[in-house]
N, C-alpha and C positions, 0 to 999 in steps of 0.2 A: 903550133902550140903558142899560147899567149898567156901572159901573166898581167893581171890588172890589180894595182895596189890602190887602196882607198882608205879614207879615215875609218876608225874602228866602228863608227855608227852607221856606215854606209854598206850597201850591198851592190855588187857588180853583176850585171847580166851581160851575156854576149850571145850572138847568133852562132853558138857552138856548144859543145857538150862540156860540162865541168869535168876536169880530169883528176881531181883529188877526192873522189867520192862525194863531191858536192859540198864538203865543208871547207871554209876558208882557213888559211894558216895565219895565226897572229904573228906580226913582225914588229920591229921597232919597240920592243917592250910592251906590246899590246896596244900601241897608239894607232897602228894601221893593220889592215887585213889584206891578204893576198889571195885572189881568186885565180885559179888556173883553168884554162880551157883548151880543148882540142877540137879541130875541125877535120875529121878524117876524109871528107869529100872536098874536091876542088870546087870553089865557088867564085864568081866574079866579085871584085872588091865592092861593088855597089850593093851587094847583098849582106855585107858585114855590118852588124849593128852592135853597139855597146850602149848600155844604160847604167847609170850609177846614181844612187840616191838612197833616201830612207825608204826602202822597199820591203814589202812583206809578200810572201808567196802563199797561196792557198791551192791545194789540189782540187782540180775541177773535173777530173776524169782519170782513167787508168794510166794515161800517159801525157797528161797536160796539167799545167799549173798556171794560175792567173797571178800576175805580179802587179802591185800598185802601192801607193802610199798607204800606211796603216789606216788612215781615216776613211779611205774609200775602198779598201781591198774586199770587203764583204760585198759591196755593191758590184764591183767588177767581177768577182767570182760568180755572183748570181747572173750577171749579164752574159758572161761567156760560158758558164758551166753547162747549160742545157744543150748547146749546139756544137761545141768544139769537137767532141768525139764523133758526132754525126758527120761533121765536115771532113774529118780525117778519114772516116770509113768510106764516104762518098768519093773522096780524092783517090783512095786506094782502089776503089772499084773502077773508076774512070781510067786510071793509069795502069790498072792490072798489075800493080806492084805495091809492096808495103811502103808505108811512109818512111822516107829515107833518113830523116833526122831523129827518129825514134821517140823524141819528146817534143811536145808543142808547148810554147809559153808565150801566148799572144800578149804583148804589152799594150795597154790602152793609151790613147793620146790624152794629154791633160785637157781639162775643160777650157773652153775659150774664155778670154778675159771678159768681164762685164762690159756692156756698151757704155 
């Protein structure tokens, strides 16, 4: 279990499942928010990822959400939306097992700096 505390304007994401029903808890008189996560499966430390920023999520499938900054979240959702569920279904077919993490939330990389 992990708790990530961020400024009130920020959202925390982690390579784990949110454990408080998805909603953050307001702390410090509303100045900060606390996100709680659980990782029920053992994973190597190099697979643990945390992202914090002004992030907005858009559902892109029955079990996936695209996260990005508000100015680009629509484009990110369009980019990932069509294929994410297909990839999950194909992975399940190849592995002959259900997707172990139950929810997919692929974070996009930021655009490269201008030359």
